[in-house]
A tleap script that builds the chain and sets N, CA, C and O, in Angstrom:
source leaprc.protein.ff14SB
mol = sequence {
  NMET SER LYS THR TYR ARG VAL HIE PHE SER
  VAL TYR PRO LEU GLY SER SER GLU PRO PRO
  ARG VAL LEU LEU ALA VAL ARG THR ALA TRP
  ILE SER PRO SER TRP GLN ARG SER CYS GLU
  ARG GLY GLY ALA TRP LEU VAL GLU GLY ALA
  SER GLU ALA ALA LEU ARG GLY ASP GLU THR
  PRO ALA ALA PHE ALA GLU ARG LEU SER ILE
  ALA ILE TRP ARG ARG LEU GLY ARG TYR VAL
  LYS VAL VAL ILE ASP VAL ALA LEU GLU GLU
  SER ASP GLU HIE GLN ARG ARG GLU LEU GLY
  GLN LEU GLU TYR LEU LYS LEU MET ARG SER
  CHIE
}
set mol.1.N position { 44.186 -27.180 54.641 }
set mol.1.CA position { 43.596 -28.373 53.583 }
set mol.1.C position { 43.603 -27.653 52.081 }
set mol.1.O position { 43.136 -26.544 51.821 }
set mol.2.N position { 44.208 -28.504 51.229 }
set mol.2.CA position { 44.095 -28.029 49.856 }
set mol.2.C position { 42.735 -28.002 49.211 }
set mol.2.O position { 41.907 -28.754 49.726 }
set mol.3.N position { 42.394 -27.369 48.312 }
set mol.3.CA position { 41.220 -27.201 47.480 }
set mol.3.C position { 41.419 -28.276 46.225 }
set mol.3.O position { 42.473 -28.560 45.656 }
set mol.4.N position { 40.159 -28.756 45.985 }
set mol.4.CA position { 40.070 -29.790 45.001 }
set mol.4.C position { 39.543 -29.147 43.798 }
set mol.4.O position { 38.559 -28.414 43.901 }
set mol.5.N position { 40.098 -29.348 42.681 }
set mol.5.CA position { 39.492 -28.627 41.375 }
set mol.5.C position { 39.172 -29.850 40.586 }
set mol.5.O position { 39.627 -30.979 40.771 }
set mol.6.N position { 38.232 -29.419 39.582 }
set mol.6.CA position { 37.862 -30.460 38.314 }
set mol.6.C position { 38.616 -29.519 37.222 }
set mol.6.O position { 38.480 -28.303 37.080 }
set mol.7.N position { 39.421 -30.383 36.512 }
set mol.7.CA position { 40.169 -30.011 35.490 }
set mol.7.C position { 39.893 -30.901 34.108 }
set mol.7.O position { 39.976 -32.127 34.047 }
set mol.8.N position { 39.586 -30.113 33.145 }
set mol.8.CA position { 39.538 -30.665 31.928 }
set mol.8.C position { 40.483 -30.102 30.933 }
set mol.8.O position { 40.660 -28.885 30.991 }
set mol.9.N position { 41.194 -30.861 29.924 }
set mol.9.CA position { 42.048 -30.517 29.172 }
set mol.9.C position { 41.907 -30.962 27.788 }
set mol.9.O position { 41.394 -32.055 27.552 }
set mol.10.N position { 42.289 -30.263 26.936 }
set mol.10.CA position { 42.333 -30.730 25.439 }
set mol.10.C position { 43.413 -30.329 24.598 }
set mol.10.O position { 43.874 -29.220 24.867 }
set mol.11.N position { 43.937 -30.949 23.644 }
set mol.11.CA position { 45.297 -30.576 22.961 }
set mol.11.C position { 45.012 -30.982 21.537 }
set mol.11.O position { 44.549 -32.101 21.312 }
set mol.12.N position { 45.239 -30.221 20.668 }
set mol.12.CA position { 44.850 -30.273 19.330 }
set mol.12.C position { 45.533 -29.361 18.397 }
set mol.12.O position { 45.586 -28.206 18.819 }
set mol.13.N position { 46.144 -29.591 17.081 }
set mol.13.CA position { 46.242 -30.980 16.295 }
set mol.13.C position { 47.524 -31.672 16.697 }
set mol.13.O position { 48.549 -31.060 16.998 }
set mol.14.N position { 47.424 -32.750 16.686 }
set mol.14.CA position { 48.749 -33.667 16.952 }
set mol.14.C position { 48.819 -34.740 15.918 }
set mol.14.O position { 47.904 -35.145 15.201 }
set mol.15.N position { 50.062 -35.132 15.965 }
set mol.15.CA position { 50.502 -36.137 14.918 }
set mol.15.C position { 49.995 -37.371 15.498 }
set mol.15.O position { 49.446 -37.259 16.594 }
set mol.16.N position { 50.085 -38.678 14.905 }
set mol.16.CA position { 49.695 -39.929 15.355 }
set mol.16.C position { 50.633 -40.338 16.733 }
set mol.16.O position { 50.173 -40.941 17.702 }
set mol.17.N position { 51.783 -39.962 16.626 }
set mol.17.CA position { 52.737 -40.534 17.898 }
set mol.17.C position { 52.663 -39.450 18.825 }
set mol.17.O position { 53.452 -39.548 19.765 }
set mol.18.N position { 51.898 -38.405 18.812 }
set mol.18.CA position { 52.052 -37.333 19.815 }
set mol.18.C position { 51.061 -37.536 21.074 }
set mol.18.O position { 51.364 -36.937 22.105 }
set mol.19.N position { 49.894 -38.340 21.065 }
set mol.19.CA position { 49.047 -38.479 22.094 }
set mol.19.C position { 49.802 -39.129 23.461 }
set mol.19.O position { 49.702 -38.683 24.604 }
set mol.20.N position { 50.463 -40.123 23.096 }
set mol.20.CA position { 51.165 -40.591 24.514 }
set mol.20.C position { 52.092 -39.531 25.112 }
set mol.20.O position { 52.106 -39.432 26.339 }
set mol.21.N position { 52.832 -38.764 24.411 }
set mol.21.CA position { 53.636 -37.655 24.793 }
set mol.21.C position { 52.995 -36.690 25.686 }
set mol.21.O position { 53.524 -36.401 26.760 }
set mol.22.N position { 51.840 -36.153 25.293 }
set mol.22.CA position { 50.997 -35.488 25.833 }
set mol.22.C position { 50.613 -35.868 27.277 }
set mol.22.O position { 50.818 -35.134 28.244 }
set mol.23.N position { 50.021 -37.114 27.332 }
set mol.23.CA position { 49.666 -37.752 28.619 }
set mol.23.C position { 50.771 -37.925 29.480 }
set mol.23.O position { 50.599 -37.887 30.698 }
set mol.24.N position { 52.032 -38.136 28.920 }
set mol.24.CA position { 53.123 -38.247 29.777 }
set mol.24.C position { 53.550 -36.815 30.501 }
set mol.24.O position { 53.824 -36.703 31.696 }
set mol.25.N position { 53.547 -35.771 29.548 }
set mol.25.CA position { 53.673 -34.549 30.105 }
set mol.25.C position { 52.774 -34.216 31.288 }
set mol.25.O position { 53.161 -33.668 32.321 }
set mol.26.N position { 51.603 -34.585 31.038 }
set mol.26.CA position { 50.431 -34.051 32.094 }
set mol.26.C position { 50.768 -34.854 33.308 }
set mol.26.O position { 50.819 -34.353 34.431 }
set mol.27.N position { 51.048 -36.385 32.999 }
set mol.27.CA position { 51.440 -36.969 34.351 }
set mol.27.C position { 52.503 -36.435 35.056 }
set mol.27.O position { 52.408 -36.231 36.266 }
set mol.28.N position { 53.596 -36.164 34.373 }
set mol.28.CA position { 54.909 -35.468 34.881 }
set mol.28.C position { 54.534 -33.995 35.677 }
set mol.28.O position { 55.020 -33.529 36.708 }
set mol.29.N position { 53.808 -33.628 35.060 }
set mol.29.CA position { 53.712 -31.985 35.569 }
set mol.29.C position { 52.289 -31.826 36.607 }
set mol.29.O position { 52.062 -30.873 37.352 }
set mol.30.N position { 51.590 -32.818 36.448 }
set mol.30.CA position { 50.458 -32.740 37.671 }
set mol.30.C position { 50.122 -34.122 38.070 }
set mol.30.O position { 50.755 -34.604 39.009 }
set mol.31.N position { 49.221 -34.818 37.488 }
set mol.31.CA position { 48.781 -36.271 37.901 }
set mol.31.C position { 48.302 -36.966 36.640 }
set mol.31.O position { 48.127 -36.409 35.556 }
set mol.32.N position { 48.113 -38.242 36.907 }
set mol.32.CA position { 47.405 -39.160 35.837 }
set mol.32.C position { 46.046 -38.805 35.701 }
set mol.32.O position { 45.331 -38.868 36.702 }
set mol.33.N position { 45.527 -38.401 34.502 }
set mol.33.CA position { 44.135 -38.262 34.543 }
set mol.33.C position { 43.265 -39.352 34.792 }
set mol.33.O position { 43.559 -40.477 34.386 }
set mol.34.N position { 41.988 -39.079 35.561 }
set mol.34.CA position { 41.268 -40.185 35.700 }
set mol.34.C position { 40.426 -40.693 34.587 }
set mol.34.O position { 40.039 -41.862 34.564 }
set mol.35.N position { 40.077 -39.632 33.457 }
set mol.35.CA position { 39.498 -40.095 32.270 }
set mol.35.C position { 40.340 -39.283 31.205 }
set mol.35.O position { 40.688 -38.108 31.315 }
set mol.36.N position { 40.610 -40.178 30.109 }
set mol.36.CA position { 41.347 -39.589 29.071 }
set mol.36.C position { 40.903 -40.288 27.698 }
set mol.36.O position { 40.299 -41.361 27.704 }
set mol.37.N position { 41.225 -39.641 26.577 }
set mol.37.CA position { 40.890 -40.209 25.180 }
set mol.37.C position { 41.577 -39.426 24.282 }
set mol.37.O position { 41.818 -38.220 24.342 }
set mol.38.N position { 41.951 -40.467 23.203 }
set mol.38.CA position { 42.549 -39.828 22.064 }
set mol.38.C position { 41.586 -40.335 21.006 }
set mol.38.O position { 41.023 -41.430 21.015 }
set mol.39.N position { 41.471 -39.307 20.027 }
set mol.39.CA position { 40.753 -39.723 18.843 }
set mol.39.C position { 41.130 -38.845 17.526 }
set mol.39.O position { 41.571 -37.705 17.677 }
set mol.40.N position { 40.942 -39.421 16.193 }
set mol.40.CA position { 41.407 -38.760 15.053 }
set mol.40.C position { 40.452 -37.877 14.740 }
set mol.40.O position { 39.287 -38.233 14.918 }
set mol.41.N position { 40.739 -36.478 14.185 }
set mol.41.CA position { 39.705 -35.679 13.701 }
set mol.41.C position { 40.245 -35.099 12.603 }
set mol.41.O position { 41.292 -34.474 12.775 }
set mol.42.N position { 39.729 -35.163 11.390 }
set mol.42.CA position { 40.316 -34.284 10.199 }
set mol.42.C position { 41.712 -34.626 10.012 }
set mol.42.O position { 42.502 -33.708 9.790 }
set mol.43.N position { 42.132 -35.848 10.071 }
set mol.43.CA position { 43.602 -36.144 9.692 }
set mol.43.C position { 44.591 -35.770 10.928 }
set mol.43.O position { 45.782 -36.034 10.763 }
set mol.44.N position { 44.194 -35.186 12.131 }
set mol.44.CA position { 44.986 -34.840 13.369 }
set mol.44.C position { 44.312 -35.498 14.482 }
set mol.44.O position { 43.112 -35.773 14.497 }
set mol.45.N position { 45.193 -35.748 15.462 }
set mol.45.CA position { 44.766 -36.288 16.774 }
set mol.45.C position { 44.404 -35.138 17.655 }
set mol.45.O position { 45.021 -34.072 17.646 }
set mol.46.N position { 43.234 -35.435 18.519 }
set mol.46.CA position { 42.833 -34.911 19.553 }
set mol.46.C position { 43.102 -35.633 20.890 }
set mol.46.O position { 42.777 -36.818 20.969 }
set mol.47.N position { 43.656 -35.031 21.924 }
set mol.47.CA position { 43.719 -35.525 23.218 }
set mol.47.C position { 43.107 -34.872 24.300 }
set mol.47.O position { 43.426 -33.707 24.532 }
set mol.48.N position { 42.168 -35.520 25.086 }
set mol.48.CA position { 41.136 -34.892 25.997 }
set mol.48.C position { 41.562 -35.619 27.350 }
set mol.48.O position { 42.074 -36.738 27.333 }
set mol.49.N position { 41.317 -34.912 28.520 }
set mol.49.CA position { 41.589 -35.690 29.829 }
set mol.49.C position { 40.878 -34.701 30.854 }
set mol.49.O position { 40.696 -33.494 30.699 }
set mol.50.N position { 40.507 -35.521 31.972 }
set mol.50.CA position { 39.997 -34.802 33.099 }
set mol.50.C position { 40.455 -35.515 34.330 }
set mol.50.O position { 40.912 -36.658 34.318 }
set mol.51.N position { 40.299 -34.731 35.453 }
set mol.51.CA position { 40.685 -35.440 36.877 }
set mol.51.C position { 40.079 -34.328 37.805 }
set mol.51.O position { 39.794 -33.191 37.430 }
set mol.52.N position { 39.924 -34.828 39.076 }
set mol.52.CA position { 39.778 -34.035 40.204 }
set mol.52.C position { 40.772 -34.269 40.931 }
set mol.52.O position { 41.094 -35.405 41.278 }
set mol.53.N position { 41.586 -32.860 41.357 }
set mol.53.CA position { 42.805 -33.081 42.351 }
set mol.53.C position { 42.891 -31.718 42.745 }
set mol.53.O position { 42.225 -30.771 42.328 }
set mol.54.N position { 44.017 -31.739 43.815 }
set mol.54.CA position { 44.419 -30.202 44.058 }
set mol.54.C position { 45.510 -29.575 43.182 }
set mol.54.O position { 46.131 -30.281 42.386 }
set mol.55.N position { 45.726 -28.425 43.295 }
set mol.55.CA position { 46.927 -27.709 42.417 }
set mol.55.C position { 48.093 -27.598 43.373 }
set mol.55.O position { 47.998 -27.884 44.567 }
set mol.56.N position { 49.080 -27.213 42.850 }
set mol.56.CA position { 50.411 -27.017 43.869 }
set mol.56.C position { 49.991 -25.759 44.778 }
set mol.56.O position { 49.508 -24.711 44.349 }
set mol.57.N position { 50.286 -26.086 46.187 }
set mol.57.CA position { 50.262 -24.889 46.929 }
set mol.57.C position { 49.235 -24.089 46.720 }
set mol.57.O position { 48.062 -24.456 46.670 }
set mol.58.N position { 49.657 -22.919 46.587 }
set mol.58.CA position { 48.756 -21.428 46.243 }
set mol.58.C position { 48.635 -21.312 44.850 }
set mol.58.O position { 48.381 -20.191 44.407 }
set mol.59.N position { 48.784 -22.377 43.968 }
set mol.59.CA position { 48.832 -21.982 42.643 }
set mol.59.C position { 47.395 -21.539 42.189 }
set mol.59.O position { 46.398 -22.038 42.711 }
set mol.60.N position { 47.308 -20.456 41.063 }
set mol.60.CA position { 46.131 -20.052 40.706 }
set mol.60.C position { 45.600 -21.035 39.495 }
set mol.60.O position { 46.486 -21.617 38.869 }
set mol.61.N position { 44.458 -21.232 39.173 }
set mol.61.CA position { 43.873 -21.882 38.008 }
set mol.61.C position { 44.777 -21.403 36.687 }
set mol.61.O position { 45.125 -22.211 35.826 }
set mol.62.N position { 45.106 -19.993 36.641 }
set mol.62.CA position { 45.643 -19.550 35.527 }
set mol.62.C position { 47.255 -19.851 35.393 }
set mol.62.O position { 47.861 -20.021 34.336 }
set mol.63.N position { 47.801 -19.875 36.729 }
set mol.63.CA position { 49.204 -20.413 36.724 }
set mol.63.C position { 49.315 -21.831 36.470 }
set mol.63.O position { 50.346 -22.299 35.988 }
set mol.64.N position { 48.386 -22.493 36.744 }
set mol.64.CA position { 48.279 -23.954 36.654 }
set mol.64.C position { 48.286 -24.350 35.202 }
set mol.64.O position { 49.020 -25.182 34.669 }
set mol.65.N position { 47.289 -23.571 34.618 }
set mol.65.CA position { 47.031 -23.828 33.134 }
set mol.65.C position { 48.268 -23.473 32.366 }
set mol.65.O position { 48.655 -24.238 31.483 }
set mol.66.N position { 48.968 -22.279 32.662 }
set mol.66.CA position { 50.373 -22.091 32.063 }
set mol.66.C position { 51.320 -23.074 32.280 }
set mol.66.O position { 51.938 -23.518 31.312 }
set mol.67.N position { 51.556 -23.528 33.515 }
set mol.67.CA position { 52.565 -24.598 33.654 }
set mol.67.C position { 52.107 -25.869 33.050 }
set mol.67.O position { 53.035 -26.561 32.632 }
set mol.68.N position { 50.970 -26.338 32.901 }
set mol.68.CA position { 50.489 -27.581 32.227 }
set mol.68.C position { 50.898 -27.412 30.694 }
set mol.68.O position { 51.495 -28.270 30.043 }
set mol.69.N position { 50.511 -26.258 30.255 }
set mol.69.CA position { 50.665 -25.995 28.606 }
set mol.69.C position { 52.210 -25.904 28.443 }
set mol.69.O position { 52.609 -26.383 27.382 }
set mol.70.N position { 53.286 -25.326 29.373 }
set mol.70.CA position { 54.515 -25.471 28.900 }
set mol.70.C position { 55.087 -26.712 29.229 }
set mol.70.O position { 56.123 -26.938 28.604 }
set mol.71.N position { 54.703 -27.668 30.088 }
set mol.71.CA position { 55.064 -28.954 30.055 }
set mol.71.C position { 54.686 -29.616 28.570 }
set mol.71.O position { 55.521 -30.237 27.912 }
set mol.72.N position { 53.498 -29.428 28.194 }
set mol.72.CA position { 53.110 -30.226 26.971 }
set mol.72.C position { 53.927 -29.749 25.817 }
set mol.72.O position { 54.509 -30.479 25.015 }
set mol.73.N position { 53.908 -28.529 25.820 }
set mol.73.CA position { 54.866 -27.998 24.689 }
set mol.73.C position { 56.349 -28.361 24.681 }
set mol.73.O position { 56.939 -28.642 23.638 }
set mol.74.N position { 56.849 -28.347 25.717 }
set mol.74.CA position { 58.276 -28.993 25.947 }
set mol.74.C position { 58.432 -30.319 25.497 }
set mol.74.O position { 59.358 -30.740 24.805 }
set mol.75.N position { 57.457 -30.958 25.937 }
set mol.75.CA position { 57.475 -32.585 25.620 }
set mol.75.C position { 57.196 -32.911 24.207 }
set mol.75.O position { 57.576 -33.964 23.696 }
set mol.76.N position { 56.474 -31.925 23.527 }
set mol.76.CA position { 56.267 -32.126 21.971 }
set mol.76.C position { 57.474 -31.445 21.310 }
set mol.76.O position { 58.034 -32.010 20.371 }
set mol.77.N position { 57.858 -30.368 21.718 }
set mol.77.CA position { 59.189 -29.581 21.143 }
set mol.77.C position { 58.402 -28.541 20.049 }
set mol.77.O position { 59.056 -28.036 19.137 }
set mol.78.N position { 57.145 -28.296 20.186 }
set mol.78.CA position { 56.511 -27.427 19.305 }
set mol.78.C position { 55.079 -26.761 19.839 }
set mol.78.O position { 54.436 -27.270 20.757 }
set mol.79.N position { 54.747 -25.786 19.272 }
set mol.79.CA position { 53.275 -25.240 19.675 }
set mol.79.C position { 52.324 -26.161 19.199 }
set mol.79.O position { 52.483 -26.860 18.198 }
set mol.80.N position { 51.019 -26.152 20.162 }
set mol.80.CA position { 49.975 -27.048 19.821 }
set mol.80.C position { 48.986 -26.392 20.624 }
set mol.80.O position { 49.355 -26.008 21.734 }
set mol.81.N position { 47.643 -26.162 20.229 }
set mol.81.CA position { 46.682 -25.411 20.827 }
set mol.81.C position { 46.317 -26.295 22.250 }
set mol.81.O position { 46.032 -27.490 22.169 }
set mol.82.N position { 46.352 -25.682 23.367 }
set mol.82.CA position { 45.941 -26.138 24.593 }
set mol.82.C position { 44.949 -25.469 25.404 }
set mol.82.O position { 45.211 -24.365 25.881 }
set mol.83.N position { 43.715 -26.093 25.627 }
set mol.83.CA position { 42.576 -25.418 26.168 }
set mol.83.C position { 42.451 -26.262 27.629 }
set mol.83.O position { 42.381 -27.491 27.648 }
set mol.84.N position { 42.437 -25.572 28.641 }
set mol.84.CA position { 42.119 -26.135 30.033 }
set mol.84.C position { 41.164 -25.369 30.838 }
set mol.84.O position { 41.328 -24.181 31.118 }
set mol.85.N position { 40.094 -26.125 31.227 }
set mol.85.CA position { 39.154 -25.682 32.011 }
set mol.85.C position { 39.149 -26.082 33.472 }
set mol.85.O position { 39.179 -27.274 33.779 }
set mol.86.N position { 39.115 -25.168 34.335 }
set mol.86.CA position { 39.365 -25.548 35.914 }
set mol.86.C position { 38.376 -24.887 36.588 }
set mol.86.O position { 38.093 -23.715 36.337 }
set mol.87.N position { 37.751 -25.632 37.536 }
set mol.87.CA position { 36.730 -25.340 38.432 }
set mol.87.C position { 37.024 -25.673 39.934 }
set mol.87.O position { 37.783 -26.631 40.073 }
set mol.88.N position { 36.597 -25.105 41.044 }
set mol.88.CA position { 36.621 -25.601 42.353 }
set mol.88.C position { 35.683 -26.832 42.155 }
set mol.88.O position { 34.751 -26.795 41.351 }
set mol.89.N position { 35.982 -27.993 42.968 }
set mol.89.CA position { 35.060 -28.908 42.960 }
set mol.89.C position { 33.656 -28.686 43.472 }
set mol.89.O position { 32.818 -29.471 43.028 }
set mol.90.N position { 33.309 -27.915 44.182 }
set mol.90.CA position { 31.832 -27.636 44.671 }
set mol.90.C position { 31.181 -26.375 44.168 }
set mol.90.O position { 30.251 -25.799 44.733 }
set mol.91.N position { 31.847 -25.952 42.888 }
set mol.91.CA position { 31.365 -24.515 42.219 }
set mol.91.C position { 31.096 -24.980 40.681 }
set mol.91.O position { 31.693 -25.884 40.096 }
set mol.92.N position { 30.079 -24.169 40.173 }
set mol.92.CA position { 29.581 -24.192 38.910 }
set mol.92.C position { 30.436 -23.311 38.163 }
set mol.92.O position { 30.514 -23.517 36.952 }
set mol.93.N position { 31.196 -22.214 38.747 }
set mol.93.CA position { 32.045 -21.253 37.925 }
set mol.93.C position { 33.194 -21.991 37.696 }
set mol.93.O position { 33.606 -22.768 38.558 }
set mol.94.N position { 33.831 -21.823 36.503 }
set mol.94.CA position { 35.005 -22.294 36.246 }
set mol.94.C position { 35.961 -21.082 35.251 }
set mol.94.O position { 35.610 -19.979 34.832 }
set mol.95.N position { 37.131 -21.742 35.117 }
set mol.95.CA position { 38.037 -20.714 34.485 }
set mol.95.C position { 38.729 -21.499 33.148 }
set mol.95.O position { 39.482 -22.467 33.254 }
set mol.96.N position { 38.354 -20.936 31.987 }
set mol.96.CA position { 38.799 -21.617 30.839 }
set mol.96.C position { 40.182 -20.871 30.224 }
set mol.96.O position { 40.319 -19.659 30.054 }
set mol.97.N position { 40.803 -21.535 30.045 }
set mol.97.CA position { 42.261 -20.949 29.239 }
set mol.97.C position { 42.575 -21.619 28.225 }
set mol.97.O position { 42.883 -22.809 28.277 }
set mol.98.N position { 42.531 -20.845 27.050 }
set mol.98.CA position { 42.954 -21.258 25.684 }
set mol.98.C position { 44.041 -20.731 25.421 }
set mol.98.O position { 44.045 -19.527 25.162 }
set mol.99.N position { 45.242 -21.462 25.412 }
set mol.99.CA position { 46.575 -20.684 25.146 }
set mol.99.C position { 46.997 -21.075 23.736 }
set mol.99.O position { 47.217 -22.218 23.335 }
set mol.100.N position { 47.074 -19.938 23.054 }
set mol.100.CA position { 47.554 -19.908 21.448 }
set mol.100.C position { 48.781 -19.577 21.225 }
set mol.100.O position { 49.569 -19.369 22.148 }
set mol.101.N position { 49.107 -19.482 19.939 }
set mol.101.CA position { 50.543 -19.059 19.505 }
set mol.101.C position { 51.355 -18.017 20.271 }
set mol.101.O position { 52.527 -18.148 20.625 }
set mol.102.N position { 50.457 -16.823 20.504 }
set mol.102.CA position { 50.993 -15.796 21.160 }
set mol.102.C position { 51.649 -16.105 22.634 }
set mol.102.O position { 52.759 -15.808 23.075 }
set mol.103.N position { 50.504 -16.841 23.257 }
set mol.103.CA position { 51.058 -17.261 24.711 }
set mol.103.C position { 52.175 -18.158 24.666 }
set mol.103.O position { 53.036 -18.129 25.545 }
set mol.104.N position { 52.223 -19.054 23.575 }
set mol.104.CA position { 53.118 -20.001 23.531 }
set mol.104.C position { 54.727 -19.151 23.323 }
set mol.104.O position { 55.791 -19.471 23.852 }
set mol.105.N position { 54.549 -18.362 22.679 }
set mol.105.CA position { 55.950 -17.469 22.320 }
set mol.105.C position { 56.408 -16.872 23.491 }
set mol.105.O position { 57.561 -16.984 23.905 }
set mol.106.N position { 55.389 -16.146 24.110 }
set mol.106.CA position { 55.566 -15.364 25.467 }
set mol.106.C position { 56.091 -16.204 26.692 }
set mol.106.O position { 56.931 -15.850 27.519 }
set mol.107.N position { 55.408 -17.397 26.621 }
set mol.107.CA position { 55.727 -18.149 27.832 }
set mol.107.C position { 57.035 -18.953 27.642 }
set mol.107.O position { 57.852 -19.061 28.557 }
set mol.108.N position { 57.199 -19.490 26.474 }
set mol.108.CA position { 58.529 -20.114 26.136 }
set mol.108.C position { 59.614 -19.220 26.308 }
set mol.108.O position { 60.616 -19.662 26.870 }
set mol.109.N position { 59.599 -18.114 25.949 }
set mol.109.CA position { 60.660 -16.911 26.026 }
set mol.109.C position { 61.089 -16.736 27.507 }
set mol.109.O position { 62.276 -16.672 27.830 }
set mol.110.N position { 59.983 -16.655 28.456 }
set mol.110.CA position { 60.150 -16.415 29.844 }
set mol.110.C position { 60.572 -17.637 30.690 }
set mol.110.O position { 61.120 -17.492 31.783 }
set mol.111.N position { 60.291 -18.890 30.131 }
set mol.111.CA position { 60.778 -19.932 31.033 }
set mol.111.C position { 62.018 -20.824 30.422 }
set mol.111.O position { 62.513 -21.732 31.090 }
savepdb mol mol.pdb
quit
């Protein structure tokens, strides 16, 4: 039986046309978030979303965060800061991954 995880993600800064592309990348790489919002902050857009669902097979939260970030970056065609928080459904412990430009360069070269 697969484990269920609580996942929250945020992506910033985005241009006004990019929030729908971020959400499409998330839906394509994982699932459609059960909660999502886009709002303007300081002239840029922030996208947040959350859902509870299983990850792929034996995928770790860290590997999931990398895979989801790569999907977002590819869909946008550029770097943007991605933060992903993953916790087992029944646990208070969580793993937060903030993927910056160094991770972007490393991961995009290797994929």
